[in-house]
DOLUMNU-761363 format. One line per field, with one value per residue (C-alpha): y, x, z; residue number from 1. Coordinates in steps of 0.2 Angstrom, whole numbers, always signed. Layout:
N
c2 = c(Y  ...) .
c1 = c(X  ...) .
c3 = c(Z  ...) .
n = c(NUM  ...) .
***
This chain:
705
c2 = c(-59  -56  -37  -37  -46  -34  -20  -27  -29  -11  -3  +5  +4  -11  +1  +11  -6  -12  +4  +5  -13  -11  +4  -7  -21  -8  -4  +11  +15  +20  +38  +41  +34  +44  +60  +59  +47  +54  +52  +34  +30  +42  +53  +39  +44  +34  +25  +19  +14  +5  -5  -10  -16  -25  -34  -38  -45  -56  -62  -66  -78  -86  -89  -97  -108  -112  -118  -129  -137  -140  -149  -159  -166  -169  -179  -189  -193  -187  -172  -170  -157  -152  -151  -141  -129  -126  -123  -111  -102  -97  -82  -85  -96  -102  -109  -116  -125  -132  -139  -147  -154  -171  -173  -166  -179  -183  -192  -208  -204  -214  -214  -220  -234  -239  -239  -250  -262  -263  -253  -240  -249  -250  -232  -228  -238  -229  -212  -214  -220  -235  -248  -254  -265  -257  -268  -284  -277  -273  -291  -296  -285  -294  -300  -303  -284  -279  -291  -284  -276  -261  -260  -260  -247  -236  -237  -233  -218  -212  -213  -203  -190  -187  -186  -173  -163  -163  -158  -140  -136  -143  -132  -117  -120  -121  -106  -96  -102  -96  -79  -76  -81  -86  -81  -79  -85  -83  -91  -90  -106  -115  -108  -94  -81  -72  -73  -67  -53  -40  -50  -50  -42  -58  -72  -75  -66  -69  -58  -60  -62  -50  -36  -38  -23  -26  -20  -33  -47  -44  -43  -59  -67  -61  -68  -85  -85  -81  -96  -87  -89  -102  -96  -104  -98  -107  -104  -112  -131  -135  -123  -130  -148  -144  -136  -152  -163  -154  -157  -176  -184  -193  -210  -223  -220  -236  -226  -211  -215  -220  -204  -193  -200  -198  -180  -175  -183  -174  -157  -159  -168  -161  -147  -136  -136  -133  -118  -112  -111  -102  -89  -87  -83  -71  -62  -60  -54  -41  -36  -34  -23  -12  -10  -7  +6  +15  +13  +19  +34  +39  +37  +48  +62  +61  +61  +75  +85  +103  +107  +122  +123  +127  +136  +136  +125  +121  +105  +98  +80  +84  +74  +76  +67  +64  +82  +89  +84  +100  +100  +114  +111  +122  +125  +109  +99  +97  +95  +110  +108  +97  +98  +93  +106  +104  +116  +108  +107  +120  +133  +148  +138  +130  +147  +155  +140  +140  +159  +158  +145  +155  +170  +161  +151  +164  +151  +154  +140  +129  +111  +102  +84  +80  +65  +65  +83  +90  +103  +108  +110  +121  +132  +134  +139  +152  +160  +161  +168  +181  +185  +189  +198  +185  +177  +184  +182  +163  +150  +137  +120  +104  +90  +72  +60  +44  +33  +45  +32  +19  +30  +34  +16  +11  +7  +23  +34  +25  +28  +46  +49  +36  +46  +52  +42  +38  +54  +66  +56  +57  +76  +78  +68  +79  +95  +87  +81  +99  +105  +92  +77  +68  +68  +62  +49  +39  +34  +24  +8  +14  +1  +10  +27  +22  +27  +15  -1  -19  -17  -32  -43  -40  -49  -42  -43  -34  -21  -18  -17  -5  +7  +7  +12  +26  +32  +32  +41  +55  +57  +59  +70  +83  +81  +78  +91  +81  +90  +89  +73  +58  +41  +36  +49  +46  +27  +31  +42  +33  +22  +22  +11  +8  +5  +19  +31  +26  +29  +46  +51  +44  +53  +69  +67  +64  +77  +91  +96  +92  +107  +98  +83  +77  +74  +59  +49  +49  +41  +23  +10  +24  +21  +29  +20  +25  +42  +43  +37  +48  +64  +73  +70  +77  +95  +106  +123  +137  +125  +130  +126  +133  +119  +107  +115  +110  +95  +97  +81  +83  +74  +90  +103  +105  +108  +122  +130  +130  +139  +152  +155  +157  +170  +179  +176  +164  +149  +159  +174  +162  +155  +172  +182  +178  +188  +177  +161  +167  +170  +152  +142  +124  +117  +123  +110  +95  +80  +61  +59  +75  +80  +93  +85  +85  +103  +109  +101  +110  +127  +125  +120  +134  +146  +138  +128  +115  +120  +110  +102  +102  +116  +129  +124  +133  +136  +126  +128  +117  +124  +130  +125  +107  +96  +79  +68  +74  +92  +87  +90  +84  +98  +106  +113  +110  +112  +96  +88  +72  +59  +43  +38  +21  +13  +17  +34  +47  +49  +67  +74  +87  +89  +77  +64  +52  +54  +54  +45  +54  +39  +39  +43  +59  +66  +76  +80  +68  +50  +48  +34  +39  +47  +55  +66  +74  +73  +72  +67  +82  +92  +105  +102  +108  +94  +93  +81  +69  +56  +54  +36  +38  +19  +12  +27  +32  +49  +51  +66  +73  +85  +89  +105) .
c1 = c(+0  -19  -20  -39  -41  -31  -41  -57  -50  -44  -57  -44  -42  -32  -21  -17  -14  -2  +8  +10  +15  +28  +35  +37  +45  +58  +63  +52  +46  +29  +33  +43  +29  +15  +26  +35  +25  +8  +6  +10  -2  -16  -13  -16  -12  -1  -16  -22  -4  -2  -18  -11  +5  -3  -15  +0  +10  -5  -6  +12  +9  -6  +5  +19  +6  -2  +14  +18  +1  +1  +18  +13  -3  +8  +21  +7  +1  -17  -18  -32  -36  -52  -43  -28  -41  -49  -33  -27  -44  -44  -36  -38  -28  -44  -50  -33  -32  -50  -45  -29  -37  -41  -23  -14  -3  -11  -7  -17  -35  -51  -55  -38  -38  -55  -49  -34  -48  -55  -71  -70  -82  -95  -93  -95  -111  -119  -113  -120  -136  -138  -137  -154  -148  -133  -133  -134  -120  -109  -110  -100  -85  -82  -64  -53  -50  -69  -77  -95  -108  -108  -89  -91  -104  -94  -79  -89  -96  -79  -73  -89  -86  -69  -76  -89  -75  -65  -79  -76  -95  -98  -84  -91  -109  -102  -91  -107  -116  -103  -102  -121  -123  -108  -109  -93  -96  -84  -86  -75  -65  -69  -61  -53  -66  -55  -39  -46  -58  -51  -61  -77  -86  -83  -87  -104  -103  -109  -110  -112  -94  -98  -102  -89  -78  -59  -55  -68  -62  -43  -48  -57  -42  -30  -41  -41  -22  -20  -31  -46  -58  -64  -70  -81  -86  -102  -116  -133  -130  -147  -144  -127  -133  -148  -136  -126  -141  -147  -131  -128  -144  -150  -156  -166  -171  -161  -145  -153  -149  -131  -128  -136  -125  -110  -115  -117  -100  -92  -99  -95  -78  -71  -79  -85  -68  -59  -70  -71  -52  -52  -65  -56  -40  -50  -58  -42  -34  -48  -46  -28  -30  -42  -31  -15  -25  -28  -10  -3  -15  -10  +8  +6  -1  +12  +26  +19  +16  +20  +39  +46  +60  +79  +81  +92  +83  +84  +76  +71  +67  +58  +60  +57  +70  +83  +81  +78  +90  +93  +102  +106  +105  +110  +99  +105  +101  +119  +122  +131  +128  +120  +117  +105  +95  +84  +70  +60  +74  +86  +75  +87  +102  +91  +84  +102  +108  +94  +95  +113  +110  +97  +108  +124  +117  +104  +90  +75  +63  +61  +54  +48  +44  +26  +30  +31  +34  +31  +17  +28  +43  +34  +28  +46  +52  +38  +44  +62  +56  +45  +59  +71  +57  +58  +42  +36  +53  +56  +43  +39  +32  +26  +33  +27  +39  +31  +46  +60  +65  +66  +77  +88  +92  +94  +109  +105  +107  +123  +130  +126  +131  +143  +149  +132  +120  +101  +95  +105  +100  +81  +82  +91  +77  +64  +73  +75  +57  +51  +62  +57  +46  +49  +68  +68  +54  +61  +75  +62  +53  +36  +28  +36  +29  +13  -1  -14  -22  -18  -1  +6  -9  -9  +2  +19  +26  +10  +12  +30  +28  +13  +22  +38  +27  +20  +37  +43  +28  +30  +49  +47  +32  +42  +58  +76  +90  +104  +118  +110  +99  +105  +107  +91  +81  +90  +86  +68  +71  +65  +77  +90  +89  +101  +117  +116  +111  +127  +137  +130  +134  +152  +154  +148  +159  +174  +171  +160  +143  +135  +135  +124  +112  +123  +137  +126  +132  +150  +143  +149  +136  +124  +120  +109  +93  +95  +99  +83  +72  +80  +86  +69  +66  +83  +86  +102  +100  +111  +118  +125  +108  +92  +82  +92  +82  +65  +55  +58  +67  +84  +77  +66  +80  +82  +63  +64  +79  +69  +55  +67  +75  +58  +54  +70  +76  +87  +80  +83  +72  +59  +58  +57  +46  +27  +25  +37  +29  +11  +17  +22  +10  +12  +3  +18  +30  +19  +29  +28  +34  +29  +10  +0  +1  +20  +20  +8  +18  +34  +26  +18  +36  +44  +32  +36  +52  +55  +38  +35  +17  +17  +7  +15  +17  +4  +7  -4  -8  -17  -30  -18  -30  -32  -16  -23  -38  -45  -46  -58  -77  -91  -96  -79  -74  -55  -42  -34  -22  -27  -14  -21  -35  -43  -58  -69  -64  -50  -39  -36  -22  -30  -15  -19  -6  -19  -28  -47  -57  -69  -80  -84  -102  -96  -85  -99  -117  -119  -114  -96  -90  -72  -64  -50  -64  -67  -50  -32  -17  -10  -25  -30  -48  -60  -68  -81  -79  -93  -87  -72  -69  -54  -55  -54  -43  -55  -60  -74  -75  -86  -83  -102  -100) .
c3 = c(-120  -121  -121  -124  -107  -98  -107  -100  -83  -82  -93  -103  -122  -129  -139  -123  -114  -128  -129  -110  -108  -122  -112  -97  -107  -114  -95  -92  -75  -69  -65  -81  -92  -84  -85  -101  -112  -112  -131  -131  -116  -122  -106  -93  -75  -62  -55  -73  -78  -61  -64  -81  -73  -60  -72  -83  -69  -65  -83  -83  -68  -77  -92  -82  -74  -90  -98  -82  -83  -102  -100  -85  -94  -110  -100  -93  -111  -106  -117  -129  -142  -133  -116  -124  -131  -114  -105  -118  -118  -99  -91  -72  -61  -53  -70  -74  -58  -60  -77  -70  -54  -62  -68  -53  -44  -28  -12  -8  -6  -2  -21  -26  -14  -21  -38  -33  -27  -44  -40  -54  -66  -52  -49  -67  -68  -54  -59  -77  -70  -81  -67  -61  -47  -38  -23  -34  -46  -31  -25  -41  -35  -19  -16  -1  -1  -3  +9  +8  -3  +8  +6  -13  -13  -1  -12  -28  -19  -14  -32  -37  -24  -31  -49  -43  -34  -49  -61  -67  -68  -50  -43  -53  -46  -28  -31  -37  -21  -10  -20  -18  +0  +10  +29  +39  +57  +72  +89  +104  +108  +124  +140  +130  +135  +148  +138  +122  +129  +117  +103  +113  +99  +89  +102  +93  +77  +59  +44  +25  +18  +4  +15  +30  +30  +29  +47  +54  +44  +48  +67  +66  +56  +70  +83  +74  +72  +90  +95  +103  +89  +77  +60  +47  +30  +23  +11  +13  +13  +5  -9  -12  -13  -23  -37  -37  -37  -53  -61  -57  -53  -69  -75  -66  -48  -42  -41  -34  -15  -19  -29  -16  -3  -14  -18  +0  +4  -11  -5  +14  +13  -3  -11  +3  +12  -4  -10  +8  +8  -9  -2  +14  +4  -8  +6  +15  -1  -3  +15  +13  -3  +7  +22  +11  +1  +18  +22  +6  +5  +22  +18  +2  +12  +26  +13  +4  +20  +19  +21  +30  +17  +19  +35  +50  +62  +81  +85  +102  +107  +124  +140  +159  +169  +155  +149  +132  +118  +107  +90  +78  +59  +45  +30  +21  +37  +42  +61  +68  +87  +100  +119  +133  +143  +158  +157  +171  +184  +179  +169  +170  +164  +150  +145  +143  +133  +121  +119  +115  +102  +94  +92  +88  +73  +67  +70  +59  +65  +80  +80  +95  +95  +100  +112  +131  +138  +121  +126  +141  +131  +118  +132  +138  +121  +119  +135  +128  +112  +120  +133  +118  +108  +94  +95  +79  +69  +73  +69  +82  +76  +84  +74  +74  +81  +73  +67  +74  +87  +73  +63  +77  +81  +62  +52  +42  +57  +63  +46  +46  +64  +70  +85  +91  +102  +98  +107  +96  +80  +85  +87  +70  +63  +70  +63  +46  +46  +49  +34  +22  +28  +12  +12  +30  +30  +15  +28  +38  +35  +30  +41  +56  +52  +61  +49  +43  +51  +53  +44  +52  +47  +29  +16  +19  +1  -6  +8  +4  -14  -13  +0  -12  -26  -16  -10  -28  -34  -21  -23  -42  -41  -30  -39  -31  -29  -37  -27  -9  -9  +1  -6  +3  -7  -23  -23  -26  -41  -57  -65  -51  -36  -21  -31  -43  -29  -20  -35  -38  -20  -22  -38  -30  -15  -27  -40  -32  -36  -53  -65  -78  -79  -93  -81  -74  -89  -81  -65  -65  -71  -75  -93  -106  -101  -82  -88  -98  -84  -70  -78  -78  -60  -54  -52  -52  -44  -52  -65  -82  -90  -82  -89  -78  -63  -71  -75  -94  -99  -108  -123  -126  -123  -142  -144  -130  -138  -154  -146  -138  -155  -164  -150  -153  -135  -124  -115  -99  -105  -111  -93  -85  -96  -97  -113  -123  -117  -121  -139  -141  -152  -146  -162  -172  -163  -164  -172  -173  -155  -147  -145  -136  -119  -119  -126  -113  -99  -105  -106  -89  -82  -90  -81  -64  -65  -52  -43  -27  -28  -9  +1  +12  +30  +42  +60  +73  +91  +103  +116  +130  +144  +139  +143  +148  +146  +163  +157  +143  +145  +134  +122  +121  +104  +101  +87  +82  +70  +60  +64  +56  +44  +45  +36  +52  +56  +58  +74  +79  +91  +102  +113  +128  +124  +118  +101  +100  +87  +75  +69  +50  +55  +64  +50  +41  +40  +25  +21  +19  +8  +6  +21  +11  +3  +20  +30  +26  +36  +46  +42  +55  +61  +74  +84  +97  +112  +113  +126  +137  +144  +156  +162  +144  +138  +124  +118  +105  +94  +81  +67  +66  +76) .
n = c(1  2  3  4  5  6  7  8  9  10  11  12  13  14  15  16  17  18  19  20  21  22  23  24  25  26  27  28  29  30  31  32  33  34  35  36  37  38  39  40  41  42  43  44  45  46  47  48  49  50  51  52  53  54  55  56  57  58  59  60  61  62  63  64  65  66  67  68  69  70  71  72  73  74  75  76  77  78  79  80  81  82  83  84  85  86  87  88  89  90  91  92  93  94  95  96  97  98  99  100  101  102  103  104  105  106  107  108  109  110  111  112  113  114  115  116  117  118  119  120  121  122  123  124  125  126  127  128  129  130  131  132  133  134  135  136  137  138  139  140  141  142  143  144  145  146  147  148  149  150  151  152  153  154  155  156  157  158  159  160  161  162  163  164  165  166  167  168  169  170  171  172  173  174  175  176  177  178  179  180  181  182  183  184  185  186  187  188  189  190  191  192  193  194  195  196  197  198  199  200  201  202  203  204  205  206  207  208  209  210  211  212  213  214  215  216  217  218  219  220  221  222  223  224  225  226  227  228  229  230  231  232  233  234  235  236  237  238  239  240  241  242  243  244  245  246  247  248  249  250  251  252  253  254  255  256  257  258  259  260  261  262  263  264  265  266  267  268  269  270  271  272  273  274  275  276  277  278  279  280  281  282  283  284  285  286  287  288  289  290  291  292  293  294  295  296  297  298  299  300  301  302  303  304  305  306  307  308  309  310  311  312  313  314  315  316  317  318  319  320  321  322  323  324  325  326  327  328  329  330  331  332  333  334  335  336  337  338  339  340  341  342  343  344  345  346  347  348  349  350  351  352  353  354  355  356  357  358  359  360  361  362  363  364  365  366  367  368  369  370  371  372  373  374  375  376  377  378  379  380  381  382  383  384  385  386  387  388  389  390  391  392  393  394  395  396  397  398  399  400  401  402  403  404  405  406  407  408  409  410  411  412  413  414  415  416  417  418  419  420  421  422  423  424  425  426  427  428  429  430  431  432  433  434  435  436  437  438  439  440  441  442  443  444  445  446  447  448  449  450  451  452  453  454  455  456  457  458  459  460  461  462  463  464  465  466  467  468  469  470  471  472  473  474  475  476  477  478  479  480  481  482  483  484  485  486  487  488  489  490  491  492  493  494  495  496  497  498  499  500  501  502  503  504  505  506  507  508  509  510  511  512  513  514  515  516  517  518  519  520  521  522  523  524  525  526  527  528  529  530  531  532  533  534  535  536  537  538  539  540  541  542  543  544  545  546  547  548  549  550  551  552  553  554  555  556  557  558  559  560  561  562  563  564  565  566  567  568  569  570  571  572  573  574  575  576  577  578  579  580  581  582  583  584  585  586  587  588  589  590  591  592  593  594  595  596  597  598  599  600  601  602  603  604  605  606  607  608  609  610  611  612  613  614  615  616  617  618  619  620  621  622  623  624  625  626  627  628  629  630  631  632  633  634  635  636  637  638  639  640  641  642  643  644  645  646  647  648  649  650  651  652  653  654  655  656  657  658  659  660  661  662  663  664  665  666  667  668  669  670  671  672  673  674  675  676  677  678  679  680  681  682  683  684  685  686  687  688  689  690  691  692  693  694  695  696  697  698  699  700  701  702  703  704  705) .
***
C-alpha cells in the first residue's frame, strides 16, 4: 500500500494515514476511530478519516487490477522489465488501463484483419516515416486478399490507427485536450419535441463540461436515457488533431498524407469515442458525488433535527373524508390507544373524544402530520386545547410526514404492529418522529425520506453507502439507550450490525434490562472486538456504574476511577461536582496510550454525561391567513420551514400545501457558494413572496427581506 500517495490525495500526513489505515485493518469503525483514537490519528475528524478510507478503498481496487494485468501480460509472454516497472509505478486505474490496452484480448478489428493479411510490415514502414514511396511499396503486398494498392494502404492505415489509439502518450494528450476544452452539447431528437417538453431547456444546449453544475448534467443524462435528447462531449477537433500530428508526423513527406489520414481516423473512430466515454463517466461520477453530498448533508440535518424527548404524545394523521387517525404513545413510544375522529363532519363528537384521550393519558404534546388537511386539523386541535384551558400546557407541533407512508407499509412496521393497519402505523410514526426523529427515521430507507435531488439518477451503490455512513455517524454522535433502542437503531451502532442488534434485543427480552455495559459480552456472538467498538456509544440510564450513561469508554474507567481517588471522591461525585473536576490536572494522567485529546474528552463528558448534541425543539406556526396558493400575494412576508436543500436553492413550506423555492441568488445579500452556510433543514425562516405562477404550480420566494 502506497501511504504517501494516499497522503497526497487527502492532504493528510503519511503518519496519520498509516495509523488510520492500520486501525481500519484491525477492524475499527470510522465513528470509533474519530471518537476514541485521537492520539493515533492526530485528532483527525470523521470527514478526514472518511477521505482516507475512501482513498484506501480505491487503492485496493487499483492493486487488485494491477495484479490481474501483470498476470495477464506474463501469461502472454510479453512482459519486459521496463513494462513491469511502468505498471508498478502508476497509481490510477486510467493509467493502468492505458498501459494494458495493447495487450488486452480484443475481438476482431479492422487492424487485426489487416495484420492477418500480412500488412503490418507496410504499416511499420509508413509509421516510422522511412518509406519514400508508400504507393510503390504497397504494390508489393498485393495478394488474393489484398487486391489493390488502395486496399493495402487502407489496411496499413487501420493498423497505424490502432497503434495510435493504444499509445499512452497519445491518450494522455487527447485526455488533456478534453480536460481543457470539452463542451457538452445536448439536442432534442427528431419528433420528440412535444413528448420531451420538460427538457425544453436542453433542446439546443451547450456548456463547457468543466463548468456544468451537477443538477444540469444529471437532468441532461436523464433526458438522454429517456430517449428525448442526444448528447455529445467533444473538445475542439483541430486542437486534438494538431496535438497528435506533433507526436506522430515525422520523417519524409512521402508518408505524410498516409499518416495524416491514419491520425484523423484514429482520433474520430477510436480515440475520441473512447475518451468521450471516459469523460462522460467521469463527469457523471462528479455529478453523482455532488448530488450525493447534497443528499447526505440534508439527511444528516434531518436525522439530527430537534427531538421533543420522552413525553406522553398524541399523534394525528389528518384526513378529510376518511377521518383523522389518532394514536396515543407513552414516553417510550409504546402504542396505548388508537381511534378515528371526524373533526370536519362530526366536530362535537371528535372534540369530546380528543379531550377524553388528553385527560385519560395525561398527554404532554400533540403532533399533527403536515399532509392533506394538516392545517385544518391543527386549527381543530387548538380549539380543543383552548376549550379545555390547556393551550399553554400542551405543546402542539406540525410534523413532517415525509416517508411515513413508506414506513407504514414496510416489513418493519408490519413486524412492530402486525394487527394494525397502515393508517395506525403512519400515525405512530408521526408521533415517534416528534419524540425522536433519529430513532424513527432509521427505520425508513433514506432514499424515501424525500430530501436531496436526482437521487434516482445517481449511482445507487454509492448513494446507499454514503447514506449508511451518515446514519451511522448521526446515531453514534447522539448515542443510543441500550435498554430502549430498537434493533433498527442498534444496527447502526459502531461495531454491531443487524445480527448483533437482533441478538441484543433478544437478550434484553429474555433477561430484562442491562445493568452494566459489561453485560454486553454475554450477548451471543458479541465478542471483545464488537464490545470495544460499540460500548462507548451505548448508554444505560440508572445503571450500577454512572459512567455507563456517558460517552466515556469502558477501557478508560480505571483512569476515571484513579482521577476520583486522587480527588478523594467517588466517580459519581466527580461527575456531579464542578469543583472536583476543575481540580483535575489532565497532564498528570498522560501515558503511552492516553494523551491530552482523550483526557479533555473525558473531562468534558464527566461535566455533561450523555449530552445530546441536538438542539431543543422550537414551536412554529404558519401565517393563519394563508392556506392555499391563491391566498398568496407578491410582497408578502411569511414564516416558513426549510424542507429541502438542493444545489440551486432551498425549498420552503409556507403552509399552502406546496413548497416555494428560494433560488440560491435570493438566499442572502451576498454570493452564496455553500447553501448550508445560510440555511439548514427544518430551519425556521422569514421569506418574501416574489412570484406566484398558479398554472405551473410554482412559488418563488426570497430571503432578501
